[in-house]
N, C-alpha and C positions, 0 to 999 in steps of 0.2 A: 256618351261613349268616349272614354279617354284613350290616349295612345297606348298606355300600358295594358289596358284591357284588350286592345286590338293586337298587340304583340303576342299575347298569350293564345291567340286563336290558331287553329290548325287550318290554314287556308287551302292546303293541298286536299285535305279531306272535304272541305266545303265546296271546292271547285268540282271535284269528282261527283259529289252528290247532286249539286245544282245542274251540272251538265247532263247527268242521267235523267233528271226530272224534265229538263227542257226537251231532251231527245224523246222522252216518253210522250209529252204533249203533242209533239209533231207527228209521232208514229200513230198515236191514238186517233188523231185528226185524220190521218190518211186511211187508217184501217176502218174507220166508221164513216168515211166520206160519202159512199153511195147511200147508205141508210139515212145519214144526216141530211143529205141534200133533199131526199124525198120527204123527210119529216120537217124540213124548214129550219134546221138549226144543228149545232154541234154540241149537244147536251153532255156527252161523255167528256169532251175536252174541257168544256166550261166547268163542269163539276169537279173534275180532277184538278184543274188550274185554281179554282177558288179554294179548295181544301189545301192545296200546296201553299198558297199565300196565307191562309188562316193558320197553318201550322207554324208559320214564322214566330208567332207569339209563343207557341209551345216550345220552340227551340230556344228562344231567349230565356224563358223561365227555367228550362231544364239545364241550360248552360250556367245559370247564375246561382242556383241553390247548391248546397253541399251534398253531393251524391252519397256521402258516407251516412247521411241521415236515413237513407233507404234501408240500411242494414238493420236498424232498430224495428222497422216495420215489415221485415221479411215474412214472418209467420202470419201476420194480419193480412198482408197482400196475398199470401198463399190461400187463406180461407176465402177471401174475396174472389179469387180465381176459380175456386171450386164452386162457389155459389153462382157465379156467372155461367159456368159451363152447365150446371144443373138447370139453371133458368132456361137455357137453350133447349134442353130436353123437354121441359115442361111447357114453356110458352113460346118457343121459337117457331118460325114458319119454314116450310120446306120449299126447295127449288132444285131442279135437276136431280131429284131422287135423294136429297140429303136435307137434314134439318140442322142448319148451321147459323141462322140469322135471327136477329131480334129487331123489330121495327120500333123506332123511337121517332114519332112524328113523321116527317118526310125522309128521315135518314134511316137506312138499313145498315146495321152494324153486325160484324162477324166476331163475336167474343173470342173465338179460338185464335184469331190473329193477335189480339191484345194479350192473350194468355201466354204467348211465347215470351214477351217482355217481362211479364209478372213472374214467369217461371225462372227466367234468368236471374232476376233480382232476388227472389226467395231462395233459389238454390245457391247463389253466391253467399247469401247470409248464412245458410246452413253449413257450407263447406269452409267458411273462413277460418274456423278453428280446427278443421280436420285436415288441413294441408300436411302432407307427409305421413298421415296416419291411416291411409286406406290400403292396408297390407293384406287383409284377409277377407274372405267372403262375408264374415260376420260384420266387418266394418262397412262393406259396400251395400249389403242388403237394405239397411234403412234408407240409404240415399236412393237406391233403385225404387223402393216402395214410394218414397216422397215424389218422385217423378212419375211413377206408374199410375197414380190415381188420376191426374189430369190427362195423361196419355190415354187411358182407357175411356175416359169420358169423351174425349175428342174422337177416338176411334169408333165410339158408339154412334156418332152423328149420322152417317159415317164420314170421316175425313181422314183417310189413310195418310195422305200427303202431310198434313199438319202434324199428325201424331208422330210421324217419322222425324219431323223437325225436332221434337222433344228428345228423341234418341240422340240426334246429332249434337244438341246442346249438352245433354248429359255426358256423352263421351268426351266432347271437347273440354268440358269443365273438370271432370274427374282426372283427365290426363294432365291438365294444368295444376291440379291439386296434388299430383304426384302419386296416382294410383299405381299399385304393383302391376307392372306390364305383363308379368307371367300370369297373374290372375286374370287380367284382361284378355290375354291370349287364350286361356283355358275357357273363358266364357264365350268367346267367339267360336272356338272349336265346338263347344257344346251346342251353340246355336246352329252351326252348319249341320251337325249330326241330327239335330232335331227338326231340320227344315222339312223332311218328308211328312212328319207328323203335323207340323204347323200348316202345311199345305191344305189339309182337310178342314182347317178352321177358317180358311179364307172364303169370302163370298164368291159367287160365280163370276161376277163382273171383275173382281180382283184377280181371279185366276186367269180370266180372259186377257186382262191387261198384261200379265206376265207372258202368256203365250204369244200375244201380239207383239210384244217387245222382241221376242225371239224370231218371229216371222209375221210381219204385218199382213201378209197375204192370206193368213189363216181366216181372217174376217175383214176383207178389203172394203166392204161397204158398211161395216159396223164399227167394231172396236178398233180396227186397224186403219180406219178412214183418216183420223186426225194425223197419225204419223206419216202416212203416205202423202197426204196433201202438204204437210209441213216440209217434208223432204223435197218434194217437187218445187215448192216455193223457194226454199233456200238455195237449191241447186240452180234454179233458173235465173237467180239474181247475178250469177257469175261475179266478175270483178267489181264493176261499178254499179250494178243494180239496174232496175228498169225505170227508176225515178219515182218520186212521191206521187201518189194517186194513180200510178200506172201498173201496179202489180196485179196481174190477172187472177192469181189464186185468191188474193185477198179482196180485190175490188169486185170480183164476180161471185163472192160468197162460197168459193170452194173450200176455203180454209176456215174451219169453225173456231170460235173463241179467239179471233185474231187480235182483239184489243185487250185480252186478259192473259190467259195461260200461254197462248201461242204468239205472243207479240214479237218474240225474237225472229220468228219465221217471216214476219212482215219486214223487219229490218233487213234480213238476209235477202229477201226478194226485191225490195225497192231501193235499198242502199248498197246492196252487194257485199262482197267480201270486205271492201274498204270500210263500209259503215258498220258491219258486224265486228270487225277487228277493232275499230275505234271504241265501240261500246264495251268490248271485252277488256280493252286497255283501261277504261274508266273503272270497271269493276276491279281490275287488278290493283289499281291505285287505292281504291276504297278498302280492299281487303288488306293490302300492305300496311296502310295507315292503322287499321284495326289491330294488326299484329304488333306493330311498333308501339302503339299506345298501351297495349297489354304488357309489353316488355318493360316499359318505362313508368308504369303506374306507381304512385307513391305509397300504395298500401295493397295488401292482399285482396281485400274486397274489391277494390277498383280493378285489379288485375283479372280477377275472376269474372267480373261484369264484362270487361272488354273481351275476354276469351269467349264468353257465352254469346255475346252479340256477334262477334266475328264468325263463330261456329255456325250460328243461324244463317248469316249472310252467305257464307261459303256453300252451305248445303243447298240453299235456295237457288243460287246461281248455277251450281254444277247440275242439279237435278232438272231445273227448268230448261236450261239450254240443252242439256243432254237429251231430254225427252223430245224436244223439237227436232233434234238431229237423228233421232232413232237409236241413241246409244244408252238411253235410260228408259225405264217403263213410264207410261203416262200416269202421273199422280195428282195432277191438279194444283201444283205448287206455283204461285205467282213469281214473276221475276221482280226482285226488289227495286222499288222506285220507278219501275217501267210499266208493269202491268196495271191496267185500270182497276181501281177499287179503293174506296175511301178508307176502309179499315186497314188494308195492307199498306197503303201510302202513309197513313198516320203512324202505324207501328214502326215502319222502317225509319221515318223521320225522327221519332222518339229515340230509336236505337242510335242513330247518327248523333243526335243531340247529347246523349249520355256519353258517347265516345269523346265528343268535344269537351264535355265537362271534366272527364277523367284527365284528358290532356292538359286542360287549363289549370287544374289543381296541381298537377306535376310541375307545370311552368311556374306557378306561384312560388314554389320553393326556390326557384332560380333567381327571380328578380328581387 
């Protein structure tokens, strides 16, 4: 590793990502402390830590190959994406009422997580020569259909949260591609007008999540339980928190999914406002670097990749933290690099590695 290679690296982005992962390991360890102690080990922390280290090899690879090669494989990757999502429907196993996972030996993978990165790459390849040409509904419909197929396959699992991420990626990337804003506004308006009709297509549990978002006390011991306990946990942390391993909501199992979807509530309870603000600052740095890398990309494909990745991360952070605070509906979206999960961790590390790759190729033009 020579000095010139090191000078091309975005150490600000690397610092933010590594700091979030380290904070994740500490928080997961605290969140699973009681159960781990009775089981004789910290399996969740060990597994998350091992895969974080193993992913270093993936980062080195993704930083050193020419990301522009991905453009040639956009459609092939899209087909692979569809095949993987169909495989989940046919051969996947169910948990918590959803069929989202495929078992490969001792490892359980969630293809819908990886499908987000594949979607960003394939959509960037498709949009690369359409920048500035998305002026009519006829121009936009093929792009919407392209995203719509994996969107519907993920929605079928059912996984409403991940399917909504596809919409966030789609909107961010067509905005960067110069879509006609009046057309986009008209589509949003039509969506709002159609919302009463769409309501009837939602499943009962999805309707309940929306009702609970408006008032958690509609079902305080059922669908509203997560939000109520999360708000109690975050509020009870006050300024400095109760300390690691000392959060009553988390340690006494009042807070469900405390090491996955609701991990931010553990941060708020045990590290307080200071800890939560520090984590938000790290995410702000991460997203700021993503935006800057998109602005400075050396080519259109790289710009679209960076915008897609940043759109994905923004949506995840806003929705996950929002739902733990009761200002967003519960959708089961993990917090990037924080929530426990091998598939989610690997997907987000791949995303960060691609951002680093785009940054380094831009830097190569300077030196």
